Backbone bond lengths (Angstrom), bond angles and torsions (degrees), N, CA, C in turn:
res aa  C-N    CA-C-N  psi(-1)  N-CA   C-N-CA  omega(-1)  CA-C   N-CA-C  phi
1 M - - - 1.463 - - 1.526 111.96 -
2 D 1.345 119.18 1.41 1.458 121.12 -177.71 1.521 111.78 -57.81
3 R 1.345 116.45 -39.41 1.456 118.98 -178.36 1.529 110.88 -66.43
4 I 1.327 117.20 -42.24 1.469 120.41 177.87 1.528 110.14 -63.71
5 D 1.329 116.84 -40.68 1.467 120.31 178.39 1.528 111.03 -61.77
6 T 1.332 115.50 -37.00 1.468 119.25 178.14 1.520 110.79 -67.48
7 L 1.327 116.77 -38.20 1.469 120.21 177.01 1.528 110.46 -64.56
8 R 1.335 116.25 -40.59 1.468 119.54 177.00 1.529 110.46 -62.32
9 L 1.319 115.96 -40.80 1.464 120.48 178.13 1.528 110.39 -61.78
10 F 1.327 117.17 -44.61 1.466 120.71 179.48 1.528 110.86 -60.01
11 V 1.336 116.72 -44.93 1.467 120.27 178.99 1.529 110.28 -61.18
12 R 1.328 115.65 -41.28 1.469 119.03 -179.00 1.531 111.43 -66.17
13 I 1.334 117.22 -38.81 1.465 120.75 176.88 1.528 110.18 -62.57
14 A 1.336 116.30 -43.41 1.463 120.30 179.93 1.523 111.28 -63.05
15 E 1.337 116.18 -37.10 1.466 119.97 -177.70 1.532 111.74 -75.49
16 T 1.330 117.63 -38.49 1.468 120.72 -177.44 1.528 112.97 -92.19
17 Q 1.344 115.53 -15.51 1.468 121.81 -175.17 1.525 111.23 54.75
18 S 1.345 113.74 37.63 1.465 118.45 -177.87 1.525 109.64 -154.57
19 F 1.329 115.47 124.90 1.461 119.00 174.16 1.522 110.59 -65.60
20 W 1.335 116.36 -40.07 1.453 120.71 -175.26 1.527 111.64 -64.94
21 R 1.344 116.29 -49.93 1.468 119.09 -179.33 1.525 111.22 -65.30
22 A 1.334 117.55 -40.39 1.466 121.01 179.96 1.527 110.81 -64.85
23 A 1.320 116.26 -43.85 1.465 120.05 179.45 1.525 110.92 -61.67
24 E 1.335 116.57 -43.14 1.462 121.10 -179.54 1.526 110.86 -62.15
25 S 1.327 117.67 -43.64 1.468 120.81 -178.31 1.530 112.36 -69.02
26 C 1.351 116.08 -23.57 1.467 120.74 178.82 1.518 112.72 -96.18
27 G 1.327 117.27 3.09 1.454 120.91 178.61 1.507 113.64 72.85
28 L 1.347 116.91 32.37 1.461 121.57 -178.16 1.533 109.54 -121.96
29 S 1.311 115.44 161.01 1.453 119.74 169.81 1.527 108.05 -80.01
30 R 1.355 116.02 159.89 1.460 118.63 178.71 1.525 110.70 -63.45
31 A 1.334 116.62 -37.39 1.468 119.76 -179.99 1.521 110.67 -63.53
32 S 1.340 116.58 -40.67 1.466 120.21 179.85 1.520 110.77 -67.04
33 A 1.354 116.08 -40.23 1.464 119.94 178.46 1.523 110.39 -63.44
34 T 1.322 116.66 -43.80 1.469 120.85 178.96 1.520 111.09 -61.15
35 E 1.326 116.00 -41.42 1.467 120.96 -179.38 1.532 110.95 -65.56
36 R 1.333 116.24 -40.66 1.468 119.38 -179.64 1.528 111.61 -64.86
37 I 1.323 117.82 -44.19 1.468 120.62 -178.77 1.525 110.27 -68.06
38 A 1.325 117.09 -37.66 1.469 120.41 176.75 1.521 110.16 -61.94
39 G 1.325 116.32 -41.02 1.458 120.33 177.80 1.513 112.19 -65.38
40 L 1.341 116.94 -38.29 1.463 121.18 177.88 1.521 110.44 -64.28
41 E 1.329 116.62 -45.32 1.472 120.09 179.07 1.533 110.86 -63.09
42 Q 1.289 115.83 -38.55 1.462 119.43 179.37 1.529 110.65 -65.73
43 Q 1.316 115.55 -39.45 1.457 119.88 179.30 1.532 110.97 -66.74
44 L 1.322 116.05 -40.46 1.467 120.23 -179.18 1.536 112.49 -81.45
45 K 1.331 114.59 -14.51 1.476 120.71 -177.29 1.530 111.64 58.30
46 V 1.335 115.01 43.33 1.460 120.73 179.37 1.529 108.23 -155.49
47 R 1.310 116.86 148.23 1.461 120.99 177.28 1.522 109.04 -87.09
48 L 1.326 116.54 126.05 1.464 121.32 -177.08 1.530 112.14 -99.07
49 L 1.324 117.47 -29.55 1.460 121.58 -173.19 1.534 111.10 -130.87
50 N 1.326 113.97 139.39 1.463 120.75 169.15 1.516 107.27 -92.04
51 R 1.324 116.84 126.74 1.454 121.05 -176.62 1.521 110.12 -115.40
52 S 1.320 115.65 138.58 1.460 121.72 169.31 1.519 106.96 -138.81
53 R 1.303 117.62 176.26 1.462 120.41 -178.49 1.521 111.40 -65.49
54 R 1.332 116.89 -27.39 1.468 120.10 -173.40 1.526 113.90 -108.44
55 S 1.342 118.10 -19.15 1.457 118.05 -174.20 1.523 111.70 -150.09
56 V 1.335 113.25 164.33 1.471 122.42 175.41 1.515 107.08 -131.82
57 S 1.318 116.74 133.32 1.466 120.13 178.80 1.515 109.56 -139.15
58 L 1.317 114.88 160.72 1.459 120.76 -178.40 1.521 110.92 -83.93
59 T 1.310 115.23 141.84 1.460 120.30 168.02 1.525 107.27 -80.22
60 P 1.320 119.52 167.11 1.476 120.38 175.56 1.525 111.38 -54.67
61 E 1.347 115.88 -41.24 1.463 118.87 178.25 1.529 110.75 -67.09
62 G 1.341 115.90 -34.58 1.459 120.21 178.19 1.517 111.93 -65.43
63 S 1.342 116.55 -39.05 1.471 120.16 177.87 1.518 111.09 -63.39
64 E 1.313 116.40 -42.27 1.470 120.55 178.77 1.529 110.64 -64.91
65 F 1.334 115.54 -42.29 1.460 119.96 -178.84 1.523 111.05 -68.63
66 L 1.337 117.13 -32.18 1.456 121.32 179.57 1.532 110.97 -59.59
67 E 1.324 117.15 -43.93 1.463 120.66 -179.95 1.523 111.46 -63.69
68 V 1.323 115.53 -39.59 1.470 119.21 177.45 1.524 110.23 -63.86
69 C 1.349 115.77 -44.69 1.462 119.85 -179.42 1.523 111.57 -60.59
70 R 1.327 116.18 -45.01 1.465 119.54 -179.96 1.525 111.07 -60.69
71 R 1.314 116.78 -40.72 1.469 120.35 -179.87 1.527 111.22 -66.77
72 V 1.331 116.29 -45.15 1.470 120.56 -179.57 1.529 110.99 -63.11
73 I 1.337 115.57 -45.21 1.464 119.81 -178.84 1.521 110.74 -65.35
74 S 1.326 117.24 -40.49 1.463 121.00 178.92 1.524 111.29 -62.04
75 E 1.328 116.83 -45.11 1.466 120.54 -179.99 1.523 111.14 -66.33
76 L 1.326 116.71 -40.10 1.455 120.49 178.55 1.524 110.99 -64.26
77 D 1.330 116.80 -42.69 1.461 120.14 179.45 1.531 111.06 -63.76
78 Q 1.329 116.56 -37.68 1.466 119.95 178.51 1.525 111.13 -64.90
79 V 1.331 116.34 -44.80 1.468 120.59 179.57 1.524 110.19 -65.18
80 T 1.335 117.04 -42.52 1.463 121.35 179.90 1.521 110.50 -61.81
81 A 1.324 116.67 -43.96 1.464 120.62 179.45 1.518 110.93 -64.17
82 S 1.343 115.48 -39.77 1.463 120.04 179.79 1.518 111.10 -64.62
83 L 1.336 116.42 -43.72 1.460 120.27 179.60 1.521 110.98 -65.97
84 A 1.319 116.28 -40.36 1.468 120.04 178.97 1.524 110.71 -63.49
85 K 1.331 115.55 -40.59 1.465 119.85 179.02 1.518 110.43 -65.93
86 R 1.354 115.66 -39.82 1.459 120.51 179.97 1.519 110.46 -66.20
87 T 1.352 116.59 -35.35 1.453 120.49 179.01 1.517 110.63 -66.88
88 E 1.323 116.88 -38.56 1.457 120.50 179.68 1.519 111.39 -73.41
89 R 1.327 116.94 -35.38 1.461 121.18 179.08 1.519 108.23 -93.20
90 A 1.311 117.33 134.26 1.463 121.03 179.93 1.526 109.06 -71.28
91 S 1.318 115.95 95.96 1.463 120.20 -177.91 1.518 109.11 -150.06
92 G 1.324 114.81 167.86 1.455 120.48 178.17 1.521 111.92 96.58
93 Q 1.323 115.43 -178.21 1.468 121.59 -176.23 1.518 111.32 -84.23
94 L 1.326 115.82 135.35 1.465 122.46 177.52 1.520 108.11 -128.88
95 R 1.336 115.77 124.55 1.465 121.58 -178.07 1.527 108.44 -109.20
96 V 1.335 115.65 118.71 1.457 122.75 -171.56 1.524 110.17 -120.67
97 S 1.326 116.38 134.80 1.460 121.90 174.83 1.523 108.45 -109.57
98 L 1.340 116.54 123.55 1.456 121.13 -174.56 1.520 111.96 -117.16
99 N 1.324 115.65 134.07 1.461 119.47 164.52 1.521 107.84 -52.24
100 V 1.319 117.42 136.79 1.465 120.62 -171.33 1.528 111.65 -60.05
101 A 1.332 117.37 -47.54 1.463 120.12 -177.14 1.519 111.43 -65.24
102 V 1.329 117.01 -46.19 1.469 120.21 178.92 1.521 110.06 -63.72
103 G 1.326 116.43 -42.24 1.457 120.13 -178.97 1.510 112.76 -62.32
104 R 1.319 115.98 -49.29 1.465 119.77 -175.79 1.527 113.14 -74.11
105 C 1.333 117.32 -36.94 1.462 120.45 -172.20 1.530 114.43 -95.37
106 I 1.349 117.73 -25.53 1.464 120.02 -176.18 1.523 111.91 -115.55
107 I 1.333 117.42 -49.49 1.462 120.18 -174.32 1.529 111.90 -75.21
108 M 1.320 117.32 -51.84 1.469 120.19 -173.97 1.529 113.81 -59.39
109 P 1.332 120.00 -42.42 1.476 118.57 179.59 1.525 114.13 -61.88
110 R 1.347 117.44 -19.16 1.466 120.90 -178.24 1.527 112.26 -113.56
111 L 1.330 117.39 3.15 1.468 119.95 -172.27 1.525 112.37 -64.04
112 A 1.323 117.57 -30.05 1.463 120.03 178.83 1.519 111.53 -60.35
113 E 1.329 117.29 -30.73 1.462 120.99 177.68 1.529 109.94 -65.42
114 F 1.323 115.86 -43.29 1.466 120.09 178.90 1.523 110.45 -64.59
115 A 1.328 116.15 -44.24 1.465 120.39 -179.17 1.517 111.31 -62.29
116 S 1.314 116.87 -39.40 1.466 120.89 -179.81 1.523 111.55 -69.01
117 A 1.335 116.32 -38.13 1.468 120.62 -178.17 1.525 112.33 -74.87
118 H 1.335 116.83 -23.78 1.475 120.75 -175.50 1.529 109.90 -134.08
119 P 1.313 117.43 72.15 1.465 121.20 -174.77 1.522 114.55 -67.16
120 D 1.337 118.40 -15.16 1.462 120.49 -177.55 1.525 113.15 -94.75
121 I 1.331 117.50 3.73 1.468 120.77 177.69 1.521 109.32 -94.15
122 Q 1.335 115.83 128.66 1.470 121.31 173.28 1.522 106.98 -98.42
123 L 1.331 116.29 113.17 1.458 121.56 -171.21 1.525 111.39 -102.21
124 E 1.332 115.68 129.70 1.461 122.14 172.05 1.521 107.20 -115.92
125 V 1.336 116.78 126.38 1.461 121.98 -174.46 1.520 109.97 -118.57
126 I 1.340 116.18 127.49 1.457 122.65 176.19 1.519 107.85 -115.41
127 F 1.329 117.25 123.03 1.456 121.31 177.37 1.525 109.20 -91.27
128 A 1.330 116.50 125.40 1.463 120.50 -179.04 1.517 109.56 -163.30
129 D 1.331 115.50 143.78 1.454 120.51 174.29 1.527 111.69 -102.98
130 S 1.319 116.49 -8.80 1.456 120.44 -179.50 1.530 109.88 -84.92
131 R 1.318 115.85 177.10 1.463 122.39 -179.99 1.534 110.65 -55.18
132 A 1.315 116.19 136.18 1.465 121.47 177.57 1.524 109.25 -85.88
133 E 1.313 116.47 118.63 1.465 121.01 178.69 1.526 108.68 -87.26
134 F 1.331 116.12 89.89 1.458 120.94 -171.64 1.520 112.75 -59.57
135 V 1.323 117.77 -43.63 1.458 120.64 -176.69 1.524 110.57 -78.12
136 M 1.331 116.72 -52.05 1.459 120.97 -175.79 1.529 111.96 -61.75
137 D 1.346 116.56 -42.49 1.460 120.92 -177.15 1.521 113.20 -96.28
138 K 1.339 116.48 4.79 1.464 122.24 177.70 1.526 111.87 55.76
139 I 1.337 115.65 46.78 1.457 122.09 -178.86 1.526 109.86 -83.60
140 D 1.322 116.67 134.13 1.463 121.38 175.54 1.523 111.81 -90.58
141 V 1.329 116.28 -38.73 1.459 120.62 -177.15 1.530 107.82 -153.72
142 A 1.346 115.59 146.43 1.460 120.40 -179.07 1.522 109.78 -135.39
143 I 1.330 116.02 149.98 1.464 121.88 173.80 1.522 107.29 -119.23
144 R 1.320 116.32 129.96 1.454 122.24 -178.96 1.528 110.50 -137.74
145 I 1.346 115.06 158.19 1.464 121.76 172.57 1.519 106.61 -110.42
146 G 1.343 116.87 115.13 1.453 119.84 -179.36 1.515 111.27 57.04
147 G 1.324 117.83 -166.13 1.456 122.50 174.87 1.511 113.47 45.78
148 L 1.329 117.93 46.03 1.456 121.35 -172.64 1.520 111.31 -66.69
149 E 1.321 114.40 153.41 1.460 121.31 -174.29 1.529 111.58 -65.32
150 D 1.321 115.69 148.14 1.466 120.46 175.75 1.525 110.55 -94.35
151 Q 1.338 116.08 31.35 1.448 121.62 179.28 1.538 108.44 -102.11
152 D 1.324 115.77 168.66 1.460 120.75 179.61 1.522 108.85 -80.28
153 L 1.336 115.79 83.30 1.453 121.66 -173.87 1.520 110.70 -127.87
154 V 1.318 115.37 154.57 1.455 121.60 169.05 1.519 107.75 -80.99
155 V 1.317 117.49 131.04 1.466 122.32 -179.68 1.525 108.44 -119.82
156 R 1.328 115.54 121.16 1.469 120.68 178.91 1.517 108.75 -120.77
157 R 1.321 116.34 121.73 1.464 120.39 179.51 1.524 110.00 -73.58
158 L 1.339 115.40 132.04 1.460 120.76 -178.41 1.520 112.81 -103.05
159 G 1.318 117.40 -34.04 1.456 119.39 -176.78 1.512 111.51 -179.64
160 T 1.323 115.44 172.07 1.457 121.79 177.58 1.525 109.53 -127.64
161 T 1.300 115.74 160.64 1.458 120.96 178.81 1.518 108.50 -146.43
162 R 1.319 117.02 177.14 1.457 121.85 -178.06 1.524 110.12 -120.78
163 R 1.317 114.61 156.47 1.464 120.29 172.63 1.522 108.23 -86.24
164 V 1.311 116.04 130.57 1.461 120.45 178.26 1.523 108.69 -121.23
165 T 1.326 115.99 142.93 1.464 122.48 176.70 1.522 107.52 -103.85
166 V 1.316 116.53 128.66 1.464 120.54 -170.29 1.529 111.02 -137.33
167 A 1.316 113.85 159.90 1.468 120.94 174.27 1.521 108.39 -156.05
168 A 1.315 116.66 157.94 1.456 121.47 178.63 1.530 109.75 -78.61
169 P 1.338 118.54 141.81 1.472 120.44 176.97 1.524 112.62 -53.79
170 A 1.339 116.87 -38.30 1.468 119.71 -179.87 1.521 110.80 -64.96
171 Y 1.328 117.13 -37.70 1.462 120.00 178.38 1.532 110.13 -64.32
172 L 1.330 116.89 -46.16 1.457 121.17 -178.52 1.522 111.32 -64.86
173 A 1.326 116.34 -35.85 1.470 119.69 177.83 1.522 111.21 -65.51
174 K 1.322 116.49 -32.62 1.470 121.18 -176.98 1.525 112.26 -85.69
175 F 1.356 117.55 -39.70 1.458 120.48 -171.95 1.529 114.11 -112.48
176 G 1.306 116.68 -4.82 1.448 119.48 178.09 1.518 112.88 94.66
177 H 1.328 114.93 162.13 1.462 122.70 -176.20 1.527 108.93 -99.96
178 P 1.341 119.14 117.86 1.470 119.68 179.12 1.532 109.88 -65.53
179 S 1.326 115.83 137.72 1.458 119.25 -178.40 1.517 112.63 -88.88
180 S 1.324 117.81 -18.06 1.461 122.13 178.57 1.524 108.84 -153.43
181 P 1.333 118.36 164.10 1.456 119.63 177.26 1.524 113.46 -55.98
182 D 1.334 117.15 -29.92 1.469 119.62 179.38 1.522 111.67 -62.44
183 D 1.335 116.26 -28.15 1.469 119.76 -178.63 1.521 112.40 -71.74
184 I 1.342 116.87 -17.06 1.461 119.82 -176.28 1.521 111.14 -62.90
185 V 1.326 117.10 -27.55 1.457 120.35 -179.24 1.526 111.43 -59.93
186 N 1.325 117.08 -23.41 1.460 121.53 178.75 1.528 112.41 -93.89
187 H 1.338 115.97 7.37 1.458 120.66 -178.34 1.524 110.86 -115.47
188 R 1.307 115.53 168.77 1.455 121.77 171.68 1.541 108.01 -79.78
189 T 1.307 116.33 138.39 1.468 119.87 179.04 1.521 110.09 -126.69
190 V 1.313 113.90 154.73 1.464 121.81 175.60 1.526 106.07 -116.71
191 D 1.323 117.34 111.43 1.457 122.33 -172.65 1.522 112.47 -97.06
192 F 1.343 113.74 165.77 1.474 120.94 176.96 1.519 109.16 -110.18
193 L 1.342 116.52 129.63 1.456 122.23 177.96 1.523 109.45 -89.42
194 L 1.311 116.29 124.77 1.455 120.36 176.93 1.528 110.34 -67.44
195 P 1.349 117.92 147.37 1.467 120.10 -177.68 1.517 111.77 -63.22
196 R 1.322 114.71 143.03 1.467 125.11 173.48 1.522 113.58 71.11
197 I 1.345 118.23 -53.58 1.459 118.75 -173.28 1.530 112.65 -84.27
198 S 1.339 117.18 -12.34 1.467 122.93 175.64 1.527 113.39 59.22
199 Q 1.316 117.96 27.60 1.454 121.07 171.79 1.516 109.40 -89.10
200 R 1.315 115.76 154.93 1.454 119.50 -179.63 1.531 109.95 -85.42
201 L 1.306 115.66 135.61 1.465 121.28 -178.49 1.523 110.21 -69.65
202 E 1.325 116.06 135.67 1.454 120.40 176.67 1.527 110.35 -69.69
203 W 1.312 115.70 149.12 1.449 121.79 174.24 1.522 107.96 -91.19
204 E 1.324 116.48 148.20 1.463 120.76 -179.55 1.520 110.15 -126.84
205 F 1.341 115.17 142.69 1.454 122.03 178.28 1.518 108.64 -137.57
206 G 1.328 117.32 144.43 1.447 122.39 175.62 1.508 113.33 92.34
207 S 1.345 115.33 172.31 1.463 122.26 -179.46 1.518 109.90 -78.77
208 D 1.339 116.13 173.85 1.459 120.26 179.46 1.527 111.93 -57.85
209 A 1.328 115.44 -35.92 1.468 119.53 -178.16 1.522 111.82 -69.18
210 E 1.324 116.33 -30.53 1.471 120.53 -177.48 1.524 110.40 -132.00
211 K 1.317 115.78 44.83 1.460 119.98 -177.01 1.521 110.35 -73.70
212 R 1.310 115.28 139.14 1.460 121.34 179.25 1.520 109.16 -126.62
213 E 1.309 116.51 126.29 1.459 121.79 178.92 1.528 109.39 -103.63
214 M 1.323 115.57 136.16 1.464 120.52 -178.10 1.522 109.31 -134.17
215 Q 1.303 116.32 148.17 1.464 121.61 179.98 1.519 108.33 -119.70
216 F 1.336 115.98 131.64 1.457 120.84 176.49 1.523 108.85 -122.01
217 S 1.270 116.15 163.00 1.469 121.19 179.60 1.519 108.05 -132.34
218 G 1.343 113.62 77.67 1.447 118.91 -176.61 1.519 112.93 -78.59
219 R 1.299 114.15 172.54 1.465 119.99 -179.98 1.522 111.54 -69.40
220 F 1.343 116.12 -29.52 1.458 120.37 -175.14 1.530 110.57 -118.83
221 A 1.327 116.27 143.37 1.466 122.46 175.61 1.519 108.39 -147.61
222 F 1.322 116.31 139.99 1.461 122.37 -177.42 1.529 109.72 -132.32
223 N 1.331 116.65 148.62 1.467 119.75 174.10 1.521 111.24 -97.74
224 D 1.327 117.18 12.61 1.462 123.43 178.41 1.528 107.34 -125.35
225 G 1.348 116.13 117.90 1.452 119.97 -175.27 1.509 114.28 -61.42
226 L 1.337 117.64 -38.16 1.456 120.20 -179.27 1.521 110.80 -70.11
227 A 1.336 116.81 -40.69 1.467 120.26 177.34 1.526 110.58 -61.72
228 R 1.305 115.68 -37.47 1.464 120.81 178.88 1.524 111.13 -61.58
229 I 1.332 116.72 -43.19 1.456 120.09 -179.12 1.522 111.04 -73.07
230 E 1.307 116.64 -33.10 1.468 119.50 174.18 1.529 110.41 -62.57
231 A 1.334 116.39 -36.93 1.461 120.32 177.31 1.524 110.68 -66.67
232 A 1.344 116.55 -41.40 1.462 119.84 177.52 1.529 110.61 -63.95
233 A 1.332 117.12 -40.38 1.466 120.91 179.01 1.525 111.56 -65.08
234 A 1.328 115.52 -26.62 1.466 119.95 177.52 1.521 112.27 -80.58
235 G 1.338 117.06 -0.93 1.457 121.12 176.29 1.504 115.66 90.78
236 L 1.353 117.48 17.47 1.461 119.71 -177.01 1.527 112.83 -80.35
237 G 1.341 118.48 -14.13 1.452 119.50 177.93 1.520 112.31 157.97
238 I 1.323 115.20 -177.76 1.465 122.59 178.17 1.525 108.58 -84.67
239 A 1.317 116.79 143.61 1.461 120.85 -179.81 1.522 110.08 -138.31
240 Q 1.325 115.68 156.95 1.463 121.23 172.15 1.522 107.72 -120.68
241 T 1.327 115.50 131.68 1.460 119.72 -175.79 1.519 109.62 -146.83
242 L 1.320 115.78 -172.73 1.457 121.06 177.64 1.532 109.48 -87.90
243 E 1.309 115.33 146.16 1.465 120.45 -173.11 1.520 112.18 -56.95
244 F 1.350 118.23 -42.03 1.466 118.97 -176.69 1.525 111.78 -69.15
245 V 1.327 117.66 -23.96 1.463 120.50 176.24 1.528 109.99 -73.01
246 A 1.310 116.01 -42.08 1.466 120.40 -176.02 1.519 113.93 -80.65
247 R 1.335 117.51 -18.50 1.467 120.80 -169.99 1.529 114.13 -51.75
248 P 1.338 120.81 -49.34 1.474 118.71 -179.34 1.532 112.64 -61.82
249 F 1.329 117.33 -34.34 1.465 121.67 -179.72 1.522 110.99 -72.67
250 L 1.330 117.05 -34.07 1.458 121.26 176.28 1.525 110.76 -71.96
251 S 1.321 115.93 -37.76 1.469 120.42 -177.32 1.516 112.50 -64.81
252 D 1.339 116.76 -37.93 1.471 118.66 -177.90 1.527 113.00 -97.61
253 G 1.332 116.32 6.58 1.456 119.82 173.47 1.515 116.06 84.42
254 R 1.320 118.34 4.95 1.463 119.21 178.15 1.516 111.56 -70.57
255 L 1.340 117.04 -24.11 1.454 122.36 176.53 1.518 109.11 -132.47
256 V 1.317 116.06 154.71 1.461 121.55 172.69 1.532 107.97 -124.12
257 R 1.316 114.82 156.33 1.460 122.03 -174.14 1.535 109.70 -92.83
258 L 1.328 116.06 134.84 1.453 122.03 178.10 1.529 109.82 -113.78
259 F 1.322 117.30 147.71 1.472 123.02 173.27 1.540 112.48 52.24
260 Q 1.320 117.05 46.05 1.456 120.10 -176.71 1.530 111.82 -60.07
261 H 1.325 117.15 -29.65 1.466 121.03 -179.77 1.532 112.31 -73.62
262 L 1.336 117.03 -9.23 1.461 121.34 -179.10 1.533 112.44 -112.41
263 E 1.312 116.87 16.04 1.467 119.43 -178.74 1.526 110.96 -72.59
264 S 1.326 116.24 137.26 1.467 121.51 179.81 1.530 110.08 -107.26
265 E 1.308 115.04 159.42 1.462 120.08 177.58 1.520 109.89 -80.79
266 A 1.319 115.65 133.63 1.470 121.15 179.20 1.531 109.75 -83.54
267 P 1.340 117.66 164.29 1.473 119.75 174.92 1.526 110.22 -57.86
268 P 1.324 118.14 151.88 1.473 121.14 -175.67 1.527 112.55 -68.04
269 I 1.311 114.11 155.26 1.466 121.70 171.14 1.520 106.98 -88.55
270 S 1.318 117.12 124.73 1.462 121.11 -176.48 1.517 111.14 -130.82
271 I 1.315 115.14 155.15 1.463 121.47 174.82 1.523 107.78 -113.09
272 L 1.324 116.21 138.83 1.458 122.27 -174.33 1.520 110.04 -125.43
273 Y 1.334 115.76 142.41 1.461 120.37 175.71 1.527 108.87 -157.58
274 A 1.314 115.41 160.71 1.465 120.45 -176.90 1.525 110.21 -70.44
275 P 1.338 117.63 141.44 1.465 119.95 178.01 1.526 111.22 -67.19
276 T 1.313 116.26 138.56 1.461 121.52 178.89 1.516 108.75 -157.23
277 N 1.318 116.32 155.15 1.460 119.78 178.73 1.523 111.71 -70.67
278 R 1.340 115.80 -26.62 1.463 118.49 -177.28 1.521 110.02 -148.50
279 L 1.318 116.37 108.62 1.461 120.55 178.63 1.525 110.18 -72.33
280 P 1.330 117.67 139.90 1.468 119.57 172.13 1.525 110.35 -59.17
281 A 1.309 115.99 150.29 1.469 120.49 -178.22 1.518 111.50 -59.38
282 R 1.332 117.60 -35.19 1.472 119.97 -179.89 1.523 111.20 -63.76
283 T 1.353 116.78 -37.72 1.462 120.36 178.71 1.516 110.60 -70.09
284 R 1.325 116.46 -44.08 1.466 119.74 177.94 1.520 110.69 -60.33
285 A 1.327 116.69 -39.54 1.459 120.82 -178.34 1.530 110.65 -63.13
286 F 1.328 116.40 -42.11 1.466 118.66 -178.86 1.529 110.60 -70.87
287 I 1.325 118.25 -38.62 1.460 121.03 177.96 1.526 110.15 -60.57
288 D 1.324 116.97 -45.13 1.466 120.95 179.32 1.530 110.70 -63.92
289 F 1.324 116.81 -41.19 1.468 121.16 178.34 1.528 110.18 -62.49
290 A 1.334 116.75 -48.59 1.466 120.70 -178.50 1.518 110.96 -61.31
291 A 1.326 117.05 -42.55 1.460 120.60 179.36 1.523 111.10 -60.50
292 S 1.324 116.08 -39.63 1.457 120.61 -178.36 1.530 111.91 -68.27
293 V 1.336 117.32 -47.27 1.470 119.15 -175.60 1.523 111.74 -73.31
294 V 1.341 117.85 -32.96 1.464 119.58 176.39 1.529 109.94 -68.28
295 K 1.328 117.05 -38.34 1.465 120.59 176.69 1.520 110.34 -61.81
296 D 1.322 116.57 -42.11 1.462 119.99 178.90 1.534 111.28 -63.08
297 A 1.338 116.68 -36.23 1.460 121.48 -176.49 1.522 113.09 -82.21
298 C 1.344 116.63 -32.76 1.470 120.39 -170.55 1.512 114.21 -124.76
299 G 1.310 118.17 -10.50 1.453 120.25 -174.16 1.516 110.86 90.72
300 S 1.314 116.64 174.65 1.457 121.84 -176.93 1.524 110.48 -68.77
301 P 1.334 117.49 146.32 1.471 120.14 178.15 1.520 110.78 -67.85
302 H 1.340 115.50 151.35 1.468 119.36 176.60 1.516 109.36 -148.03
């Protein structure tokens, strides 16, 4: 901004007809002001001001340049004010990357509230469980479960949830109720495919102190957590998922909970965004919204 500051100084000198008064109003010494204007004239290869011991006046070229400076400064001030106002008001385009399960089960059911509260935000939503490419995909903010990015990002924990093992009552009536996780090997399972690598996610049982990981190879596997639970509710097999995904199915009886005493805590739900001295209001608004709805769905983070 040094060049713009020099233009402002030149305009002030022309208006006050004084290096001393102009320098004082710009927070500069007279020597510094003189040096800046001399540098400007040298750069332009033209004399802008006539100087004497008692007065300062514009040359013809200085008068012409003064009008240009006033126009440039006026337009810059208008744009700066507009951007500052936009930053304070939640408006403009916001590009959000959402973990599929969190997006579909927690964010989407409440998104109308966000839209109503912030009518000037244009929201673009990308559903993905893989790493969010903030620069390449122009992402402003992302929500992920565990597997946090190895990028230089701010990470704020929003909430925690548990892994629940579930099955449809009709399935259990037909194939029997497993008495322990070991019995699952004799049952049909519905697995989750990890993004990109297409490996099946391990199942977990027990607390952190006595956590047990198990791998099954069921007939069905999905890379969408909600689709997986819909398949389990349809009686295709036993599945393990996150509590907030299964909750509506458990509430209406389409699924029942197995091995509740062996449920483990899942990785935290976190929101990620690029570090900055001042977040745009639209980004802050979405972060606050996400924190609120995840808290409602999962409880406070710990």
